[in-house]
C-alpha positions in Angstrom: 4.5 9.4 -27.6 3.0 8.8 -24.1 -0.6 7.6 -24.1 -3.0 10.1 -22.5 -5.2 8.9 -19.6 -8.6 7.8 -20.6 -11.3 10.3 -19.5 -13.9 9.0 -17.1 -17.6 9.8 -16.9 -16.8 11.4 -13.6 -14.6 14.1 -15.1 -14.2 16.3 -12.1 -13.8 15.3 -8.4 -13.3 17.6 -5.4 -11.6 16.0 -2.4 -12.0 17.7 1.0 -9.3 17.2 3.6 -8.5 19.2 6.7 -4.8 19.0 6.4 -2.7 18.4 3.3 1.1 18.0 2.7 3.5 19.5 3.7 1.4 19.6 6.9 1.9 16.5 9.0 -1.2 14.4 8.7 -1.5 10.7 7.7 -4.9 11.2 6.0 -3.5 14.2 4.2 -0.7 12.1 2.9 -3.2 9.5 1.8 -5.3 12.2 0.0 -2.2 13.4 -1.9 -1.4 9.9 -3.1 -5.1 9.3 -4.1 -5.1 12.6 -6.0 -2.1 11.6 -8.1 -3.6 8.1 -8.9 -6.9 9.6 -9.8 -5.3 12.2 -12.1 -3.5 9.3 -13.9 -6.9 7.7 -14.5 -8.1 10.9 -16.3 -10.0 12.6 -13.4 -9.8 16.4 -13.1 -8.8 16.4 -9.4 -9.4 19.3 -7.1 -8.6 19.5 -3.3 -10.2 21.9 -0.8 -8.0 22.2 2.2 -6.1 24.5 4.6 -3.9 27.4 3.6 -0.7 25.6 4.5 -1.1 23.1 1.6 1.4 22.8 -1.1 1.0 22.0 -4.8 0.6 18.6 -6.4 1.4 18.0 -10.1 -1.7 17.4 -12.2 -4.1 18.5 -9.4 -5.7 21.8 -8.5 -5.3 22.7 -4.8 -7.8 25.2 -3.3 -5.8 26.1 -0.1 -8.4 28.5 1.3 -9.4 27.5 4.9 -7.6 29.5 7.6 -9.4 27.9 10.6 -11.8 24.9 10.4 -13.3 25.9 13.7 -15.0 29.0 12.3 -18.3 27.6 10.8 -19.6 30.5 8.7 -16.4 31.4 6.9 -15.7 27.7 6.1 -19.2 27.2 4.7 -18.8 30.3 2.5 -15.5 29.0 1.2 -17.0 25.6 0.5 -19.9 27.2 -1.5 -17.4 29.4 -3.4 -15.2 26.4 -4.4 -18.2 24.3 -5.4 -19.5 27.1 -7.7 -16.1 27.6 -9.2 -15.2 23.9 -9.7 -18.6 22.4 -10.3 -17.5 18.9 -9.4 -19.3 15.7 -10.4 -18.5 14.3 -7.0 -17.2 15.5 -3.6 -15.2 13.0 -1.5 -14.7 14.0 2.1 -11.8 12.6 4.1 -12.5 12.1 7.9 -10.9 12.6 10.3 -8.2 14.9 9.0 -7.4 17.8 11.3 -10.7 19.6 11.2 -10.1 22.0 14.1 -8.6 21.2 17.4 -8.2 17.4 18.0 -10.5 16.8 15.0 -13.5 17.8 17.1 -14.7 20.9 15.3 -18.3 20.5 14.3 -17.4 21.9 10.9 -15.8 18.5 9.8 -19.1 16.7 10.7 -21.2 19.2 8.8 -19.3 19.0 5.5 -21.5 16.3 3.9 -24.7 18.1 5.0 -23.5 21.3 3.4 -22.4 19.7 0.2 -25.6 17.7 -0.1 -27.5 21.0 0.3 -25.7 22.3 -2.8 -27.1 19.4 -4.8 -23.8 17.6 -5.2 -23.0 13.9 -5.1 -21.1 13.4 -1.8 -19.2 10.5 -0.4 -17.4 10.3 3.0 -14.3 8.2 3.6 -14.1 7.1 7.2 -10.5 6.3 8.0 -11.4 5.1 11.5 -14.5 3.5 13.1 -14.2 0.4 15.2 -11.5 1.7 17.6 -13.2 4.9 18.3 -15.4 5.9 21.3 -19.2 6.3 21.1 -19.3 10.1 20.8 -16.9 10.0 17.9 -19.0 7.3 16.2 -22.2 9.4 16.6 -20.5 12.4 14.9 -19.2 10.2 12.1 -22.6 8.4 11.7 -24.2 11.8 11.2 -21.8 12.3 8.3 -22.7 8.9 6.9 -26.4 9.7 7.0 -25.8 12.8 4.9 -23.6 11.1 2.3 -24.6 9.2 -0.8 -21.9 6.6 0.1 -19.5 5.8 2.8 -16.0 4.4 2.0 -14.3 2.4 4.7 -10.6 1.8 4.4 -10.7 -1.5 6.3 -12.8 -4.6 5.6 -13.6 -5.0 9.3 -14.9 -1.5 9.6 -16.9 -1.9 6.4 -18.6 -5.0 7.9 -19.4 -3.1 11.1 -20.8 0.0 9.2 -22.9 -2.2 7.0 -24.8 -3.3 10.0 -25.5 0.2 11.2 -29.1 1.1 10.8 -28.2 4.8 10.4 -26.0 4.2 7.5 -27.2 1.1 5.7 -25.4 -1.6 3.8 -26.2 -0.2 0.4 -24.1 2.9 1.2 -20.9 1.2 2.5 -18.0 0.3 0.3 -14.6 -1.1 1.3 -11.7 0.6 -0.6 -8.3 0.0 1.0 -5.6 2.6 1.5 -2.2 2.4 -0.1 1.3 3.3 1.2 1.6 7.0 1.8 5.3 6.8 1.0 6.5 4.5 -1.8 10.2 3.7 -1.9 12.4 0.7 -2.5 14.6 -0.7 0.2 18.4 -0.6 -0.5 19.4 -4.3 -0.7 21.1 -5.5 2.5 22.0 -3.5 5.6 25.1 -1.3 5.4 26.1 -2.1 9.0 26.8 -5.2 11.1 25.0 -3.5 14.0 21.3 -4.5 14.1 19.1 -1.5 13.5 15.5 -1.4 14.6 13.4 1.3 12.8 10.2 2.8 14.1 8.3 5.0 11.6 5.4 7.3 12.1 4.0 9.9 14.4 5.3 9.7 18.0 1.8 9.6 19.4 0.6 8.1 22.7 -1.4 5.4 20.9 1.7 4.2 19.0 3.2 2.4 22.0 6.6 4.0 21.9 6.8 3.7 25.7 6.5 -0.1 25.5 9.1 -0.2 22.8 11.5 1.8 24.8 11.0 -0.5 27.8 11.7 -3.5 25.6 14.8 -1.8 24.3 15.9 -1.2 27.9 15.5 -4.9 28.7 17.5 -5.8 25.6 20.2 -3.3 26.4 20.4 -4.7 29.9 21.3 -8.1 28.6 24.2 -6.7 26.7 22.6 -7.2 23.2 24.0 -4.7 20.7 21.5 -2.8 18.5 20.4 0.7 17.6 16.8 2.0 17.7 15.9 4.7 15.2 12.6 6.6 15.9 11.7 8.2 12.6 9.1 11.0 12.8 8.5 14.5 13.9 10.1 15.0 17.3 9.7 18.3 19.3 10.3 17.6 23.0 10.6 21.3 23.6 7.0 22.0 22.7 5.2 18.6 22.9 4.7 17.0 26.4 4.5 13.5 25.0 7.7 13.9 23.1 9.3 15.3 26.3 8.2 12.2 28.2 9.8 10.0 25.5 13.1 11.8 25.8 12.9 11.4 29.6 12.3 7.6 29.2 15.4 7.4 26.9 17.6 9.2 29.4 16.3 7.5 32.5 16.8 4.0 30.9 20.3 4.9 29.9 19.5 4.5 26.2 21.1 7.8 24.9 23.8 5.9 23.0 21.2 3.4 21.6 18.2 5.5 20.5 18.4 8.1 17.7 15.8 10.6 16.5 16.5 11.1 12.8 13.4 13.3 12.3 10.7 12.9 9.6 11.5 10.5 6.8 12.1 12.4 3.5 9.1 12.4 1.1 11.1 11.6 -2.0 11.8 7.9 -2.7 15.6 8.2 -2.8 15.7 10.0 0.5 13.3 7.5 2.1 15.5 4.6 0.9 18.5 6.2 2.3 16.8 6.8 5.7 16.2 3.1 6.1 19.4 1.7 4.4 20.8 0.4 7.7 17.5 -1.1 9.0 17.3 -4.8 9.8 13.7 -4.7 11.2 10.8 -2.3 11.3 9.2 -2.0 14.8 5.6 -0.8 14.9 4.1 -1.2 18.4 0.5 -0.1 17.9 -1.4 -0.1 21.2 -4.7 -0.6 19.3 -3.1 -3.3 17.2 -2.3 -3.6 13.5 -5.0 -2.8 11.0 -5.3 -2.2 7.2 -5.3 1.5 7.8 -1.8 1.7 9.2 0.1 3.7 6.6 3.5 3.1 8.3 3.0 -0.7 8.0 2.1 -0.4 4.4 5.1 1.9 3.6 7.7 -0.2 5.3 6.1 -3.5 4.1 5.9 -2.2 0.5 9.6 -1.5 0.7 10.3 -5.1 1.7 11.4 -4.4 5.3 10.5 -7.2 7.7 8.3 -5.9 10.5 7.6 -6.7 14.1 4.2 -5.3 15.1 1.3 -5.9 17.6 -1.8 -7.9 16.7 -5.3 -6.9 17.8 -9.0 -7.2 16.8 -8.5 -5.2 13.6 -5.5 -7.3 12.3 -6.0 -8.3 8.6 -6.8 -12.0 8.3 -4.1 -12.4 5.6 -1.2 -11.4 7.9 0.3 -14.6 9.2 2.9 -14.5 12.0 6.4 -15.6 10.7 5.3 -15.5 7.0 4.2 -11.9 6.3 5.3 -10.2 9.5 6.2 -11.0 13.1 3.2 -10.5 15.5 3.7 -10.1 19.2 1.2 -8.7 21.8 2.5 -5.4 23.1 4.1 -6.5 26.4 7.6 -5.1 26.8 9.0 -8.4 28.2 7.5 -10.4 25.3 8.8 -7.8 22.8 12.3 -8.0 24.2 12.3 -11.8 24.0 11.0 -11.7 20.4 13.4 -9.1 19.3 16.3 -11.1 20.8 15.2 -14.2 18.9 14.6 -12.3 15.6 18.0 -10.6 15.7 19.7 -14.0 16.2 18.1 -15.2 12.9 20.3 -13.0 10.7 19.4 -10.7 7.8 18.7 -13.4 5.2 15.9 -15.1 7.1 14.4 -11.7 8.2 14.5 -10.4 4.6 12.6 -13.5 3.3 9.6 -12.4 5.5 10.0 -8.8 4.2 9.9 -10.0 0.6 6.7 -11.9 1.2 5.0 -8.9 2.9 6.0 -6.7 -0.1 4.4 -9.1 -2.5 1.1 -9.1 -0.6 1.0 -5.3 -0.2 1.7 -4.7 -3.9 -1.2 -7.0 -4.7 -3.7 -5.7 -2.2 -2.9 -2.0 -1.7 -1.9 -0.7 -5.2 -2.9 3.0 -5.7 -3.9 2.5 -9.3 -6.5 -0.1 -8.3 -7.6 2.1 -5.4 -8.2 5.0 -7.8 -10.2 2.7 -10.2 -12.4 1.6 -7.3 -13.2 5.2 -6.4 -14.1 6.1 -10.0 -16.3 3.0 -10.3 -18.1 3.9 -7.1 -18.7 7.5 -8.4 -19.9 6.4 -11.8 -22.4 4.0 -10.2 -23.9 7.1 -8.5 -23.1 5.2 -5.2 
């Protein structure tokens, strides 16, 4: 007979997130994984989110918000859910598609409203250091009205601790885990080197630089394939259209593939990457602990070439845990040429080391336990 999860003092938690699976949102994917892990720890988990949200086993989803930009209806919906659920704690995820471009004031007012209802409220800031001053002012207002702030990176936690508006006693570092957990199929199924990008095809993700590096490689006669895994809608998204134009103008039509979003089930994800030799993650802002695509590919044991920056975790060592190269197309082309010449065995050794570190540092069970401990301390 299976052992039942041990109940916690914080019996009921309400997580608030602007978008939730199957809607495409990295923070929404994180919230889903956190919900599952919290439920396994004995927490009665509820989620307040948009109407497009789907079910999650073991959790109650309140998919009630039609438009986060409409202040009065959203506040009434929040009050109704709070009265119905009567949570011990409310944990708000930010940013997470609260209105157009995350700039709706509703997202920033959430802690203030929850606090007004006499509830314990915490805010998870998934970003901080990389953002502009106006964004930080809005987020700092949320921190001021929260009993605690959770930072998903150690560097941001250190910065927030020094903020007079928030205060060190409120700030806690709890890392994120991989939004997609799957195991890599051992050994590539093809002799053709396959480079795999994974994530949203967003301007900050450096896909343009990656394509320029691919053009340089292709021009030298080096054989490879580049798979750009992610939502791709060139007919309706101007940035996606510009990516397609770069592929065509560089003569890379036979080299670059757009397989679409990676399946959400472990078996489908494993199959999607079964030919991959190397993950390529060209972050313009640099690698950080909050990069879910890095954690997902790394957890699977795939070796990764990515770009360092001021937010790069101190434990990631070039050539041991991953391959780090500043995001300059010429430099990336040269590094890729060198890495592909190493062969699969030497690449896979780095992927194995990265998987070991991520399983140790970013396990969902430990992340859930840290949240429960924070709530039970009354922050």
